[in-house]
N, C-alpha and C positions, 0 to 999 in steps of 0.2 A: 333544462335550464335555457332559457331563450336570451336572458340579459341578465348579467351577473348585478347583484346589489351592492351597495356603497360599502356595506361591511366587507363583503368578499373583495372588492377592489382594493379596500384599505389592508385587509388581510394579505393579499397578494403583493401588494408593496412592500408590507413590513417582512414578508417571507423572503422575497428577492433580495433586499437588504440584509437579512441574515444570511443567506447564501453566498451572497458575495463577499462580505464581512470574513466568513469563515474559509471562504477560497483564497482568500489573500493571506490568512493565518499558514495554510499549507506552505504557499510559498515562501513564508518566512523562514520556516524549520529547514525547508529544502536547502534555501539560500545560505541558513547559518551552517549546516553539513558540508555543502561545497566550499565556503569561505574556510573551514576548521581546517578540512583535507589540506586545500591549497597552502595555508599558512604552516602546517606542521611539515607538509612535504617539502616544501622550499628551505624550512629550517633542517630538517634531517638529512636531505641529500647533499646540502652545502657544506656539510662538516663531517668528514668522516669519524670522528671522535664521538659523534652521538649515538648513542645506543640505538639499535633497531626495534627496541620494544616501545619507543616512542612511538612509533606509527601503529603499534597494535593499541595502544591506547585509544588511538581516533578510532578503532574499530568500536569500542565500547561508548565513545562518544556518539557514533553514528547510530548504534543501537538505541542511546538514549533519545536522539533526535527522532528516530524512526517510530518508537512508541508514542513518544509526544505527537507526531505529526498523524499516527493512526487515531488517536484518540480526538483528534481535531476533525479527522476525516468522518468519523462517525458522526459528528454533531453536523457537520458540513452536508453529509448524505441524507440525513433528516429533513434539513431544511430545504435542499435541491429536490428532494422527492415530493415534497409538498408544492413546490413552483410547479412542477412538471406534470403533478395531476391537475392543479387548476389550469393550466395551460391546454392539457389534452382534453378535459372532461368540461371545462367551464367556458374560456375564453375562445377556444377553436370554434365550438357551437355559436356563440354570440358573434362571433366575426363573419362566418360563412353565413349567417342567416337560414340554415338549413337544420331542422329537426334530426338529430342523430336517431339512428334505427335500434342502436344497442342501448336501449334506456337501462336495461339491466345492471350493464357493466358501469355505467355512469352512476346508477344510484349505488352499487357496492363500493366502487373506488370513494365516492365522495364521502359515503358513511363510513369506510374505514379512516378515512383524513379527519372527520369529525371524531370518531372514538379517539384517536391517537394524538389529538390536540391537547388531552388532558394527561398525556404520557408521554414524558420524554425519553423512552427508552431506545437506545439506538436501534435502527432496522438492520444493522450488520454487525456481527459480533466483531470483539477486538481483534480475534485472531484472523479473521477475513480482512479485516481492515488492513492489518500488518501485511499479510499476503498481498494485498492490492497494492500498496504502497511501495512494496517490494518492487512488484511487477513495472510498476510506473515509474519510480525514480530511483529507489535506494539499492536496488541489486547491481546497476551499474556505480555507483557511488563505492558500495563495498568491494566490487570486482576491481576499480580503480585503487583502492586503500590497499587491497590485499597484493596488487602489481607492483605498487609502488614499494610494498615492504620486501616481495621477492628481488626486486631491482637494487635495494639497500642491501640486503643479503649478498648479491653477487658483486658489486663493486666495491663495496668497503669491507674491510680495509684493502682489499686488491681481489682480483678476479679469483675464485675458487680454483682447484684442478680437477674438482667433480662435482656431481650433484649432490652426493653425499655430505661432501665438506660444507656445501652451502647451506643444507638443511642443519647441519650441526652448528653453524654460527647461529641458528634460531633460540639456542639456550639462553634461558632468562631466569635467575637466580637458582631454585633446588631442581626445576625443569629442563629436562633435557630438551634439544633441538628437535629431535622426532616428536615428542609429545606437543610441543608447542606448533610445530607444523601441522600435525594431526589435528589438533583441538581448530587452528584455523580454516583448514578445509572443511572440518566437519561443520562450522560456524556457515561457511558458504553454501555447502549443499543444503544445508536446513533452510537456509534463506531461499534458495532455489527452490526445494520442495514447497515451501509456504506459498511463493509466488504462484506456481503451477496448479496448487490445489484452491486457490482463493475464487471465488465466483468472479464473473465479469460484468460489467455495466455497458448494456447496449445500447446504442444512440438511435436506433432504428423504432424500437418499441418501446423504450424507456423502462425495460424491464431486466431485473438480473438473470444473466444467462449462466450455463453451467461452465466450471474452471476450466481452463486449457487441457488440465490433464483428462477430464471427463469428457471434452469432445476429441480428445485424441485415442482413447481406448474405444471398444466395441459400444453401440447403443446400449446393450442390454447386460454389459460386464458388471455395473454397479447392482443392477436390479437381481442377477442372478446370485452375486454377493450377498446381499441381503435376504433373500429367499433362504439360502444355505444358511445362513446365521439363524433365520427363524425357526427353521426345522431342527436345527441342532437344540 
């Protein structure tokens, strides 16, 4: 394609506007999570009489914001992909004035884009979107919340004599301190597992890259696992 048509230009402008709106919505939920953490933290640590599980409720609020933001990221990723396809395979060629040699790649990507216009199914699963947002923002937010909760257990009502005493203070209702502590640690490590297993978004060739876990393991590890599972 040497020169974009008027319809393509208007579609590009609309796609850019959609991507920008959904990008701003991602910032809103992150800001809500940060403001909520700051408000509850200042309230909890300023008063020794405030129960520690007030900070634990913030964890559930963070998870709620995380899921909400992940759904928004699915929509943003869809519109962002459309913008990038048009930039790479339509406008780059039109601006350079040179005919691209890889016409098959252009036709394949533009055909895929045209087929996807009638289907608003996200290009990335909700679980991968959750892992991606955890790796970008929410793991640090969750880590800050858990750290604040541990500080609360340590300083209120007074410094504990041992680590086990601090863990015992984590009791909430019928649940003992070790159970609450184990649950919080499981939540944190589950978030870390989702973060390292979600795919990455490459800014070089605008394609999805393997997850950090897949890049850290040997190149043929997953292939051997799949072949072993198929053989069984």
